C-alpha positions in Angstrom: 10.1 3.4 -21.4 10.7 3.2 -25.1 13.1 0.2 -24.7 11.3 -3.1 -24.3 11.9 -4.6 -20.9 13.2 -1.4 -19.2 11.3 0.4 -16.5 12.0 3.3 -14.2 10.6 4.3 -10.8 10.9 7.7 -9.2 11.1 7.9 -5.4 11.4 10.7 -2.8 12.8 9.2 0.5 11.0 10.3 3.6 14.1 10.2 5.8 17.6 11.3 5.2 18.0 12.7 1.7 14.8 14.4 0.6 15.8 14.5 -3.1 14.3 12.7 -6.0 15.9 9.4 -6.9 15.4 7.1 -9.8 15.6 3.3 -10.1 16.3 1.9 -13.6 15.7 -1.8 -14.0 15.5 -4.1 -17.0 14.8 -7.7 -17.9 18.2 -9.2 -18.8 16.4 -11.6 -21.2 15.4 -8.6 -23.3 18.4 -6.3 -22.6 21.5 -8.5 -22.4 23.8 -6.5 -20.1 24.1 -6.8 -16.3 23.7 -3.7 -14.1 27.4 -4.1 -13.1 28.6 -4.1 -16.7 26.3 -1.2 -17.6 27.6 0.8 -14.7 31.2 0.1 -15.7 30.6 1.0 -19.3 28.9 4.3 -18.4 31.7 5.1 -16.0 34.4 4.4 -18.6 32.6 6.5 -21.3 33.0 10.1 -22.4 31.6 11.8 -20.3 32.1 9.5 -17.4 28.7 8.8 -15.8 28.5 7.2 -12.4 25.3 5.4 -11.4 24.9 3.2 -8.4 23.8 -0.4 -8.4 20.1 -0.6 -7.8 19.0 -0.2 -4.2 15.7 -2.1 -4.7 17.1 -5.0 -6.7 19.0 -5.5 -9.9 19.4 -2.3 -11.9 20.9 1.1 -11.6 19.9 4.0 -9.4 20.7 7.7 -9.3 20.0 10.7 -7.1 19.5 14.1 -8.7 20.9 16.5 -6.1 24.3 16.9 -7.7 23.2 17.3 -11.3 23.7 20.6 -13.2 21.1 21.8 -15.8 21.2 19.6 -18.9 23.2 16.7 -17.3 19.9 14.7 -17.0 19.6 14.7 -20.8 23.2 13.6 -21.2 22.8 10.7 -18.8 19.5 9.7 -20.4 21.0 9.7 -23.9 24.0 7.6 -22.9 22.0 5.2 -20.8 19.4 4.7 -23.5 22.1 4.2 -26.2 23.8 1.6 -24.0 20.6 -0.3 -23.2 19.4 -0.2 -26.9 22.8 -1.6 -28.0 22.2 -4.7 -25.8 18.4 -5.0 -26.6 17.2 -8.2 -28.2 
């Protein structure tokens, strides 16, 4: 929420996977990187971070059920750095 144009939404699906999920979206006029390019750069980084293309529209999504303690902070740091690097 500290990057202008970026928003997040937490959901808990009622069917199938009952685990928290997060949608990360942004205004590409304010953050000039496509979700596809962002996902590719995160996957190619160190550590490799794999986020899915947004399920509810353009953006990225993740589900927390496979995370180990502390990995949420690593993902947040790398994703925020990537989006800040492309912010207007």
